[in-house]
N, C-alpha and C positions, 0 to 999 in steps of 0.2 A: 726718228732713233736708227735713217741708217747710218749715221756715221757714228753712232754710238753700239750698234753690232761692229762695223768695219773697224771700230780700234781694240775691242777685246778679241774679235776674231782675231786679228793681227798679234798682240798679246799672249794669245792662247798658242799657236805657231811656234811666235815665237819662243817659246816658255817647254812646248814640247818635241818640237819635230827634231829629230833627230836621226844622226846616220843608224842609229841603230834600230830606231823605230821611224822612219819617215813614214811624214802623213803626204797621201797625193790629193789634188783638187781636178777635180772634173767639169771638161764645160758641159752644160747641161743645157742650151740652147734647143736644139733634140733629143729628143726625150730616146729614140729609140738609136740610133748613133751613140749616142752615149751610155746606154746601155749595152751596146757591144763591145763598147771600147774598157768600159768597166772590164767585164766578163776577161775580155782579151788581156790587161791588165793581170788583172788577179791567176789566171792562167803562166804567166811569165810568170810568174815569182814562188812558183811549186816547184823543188828542183827535184824534174826528173830523171829515171837508170833506164836504162835498156832492160828487158826485165828476159831471159833466154826461154824459149817456153817449146815445146815438143809439135809439132807438126801433127794436128788436128783430121784424122780420117772420117767422112762424113758417111753415113752411108747413102745410097740411092732415096733422090724424092718419093713419095706415092700418093701422086699428087693425085686428085680427079673422080675420088673413091668416096669419096662425104658431098652430100650435096646442101648449098647452103640453106635457112631456115628462111623464107619466104614473112622476115618480120618486117615493119612500116619501122625502122631505121630513124634515132633525128641527129643530124648531121650538123657539125660547126660550122657557121659559114666563111665559107674564105673570103678574105677580102683584098688581101695581098700574092 
């Protein structure tokens, strides 16, 4: 059925791919890379504008007053 799938896909693209609403295809041989590429592509489609904001003045940090609890935390395995 691969030929049928390919034919119907091509017909769908020909009928619905327009300048106003274009279709994009992501090559997905490497799933991790294709996800990053799609995220990057989507972010490039958003029209960002610079926003002027007042500079924030933060108070000095008060570190070292609280002692962390001795809880047996369960951590997610770090593989990468």
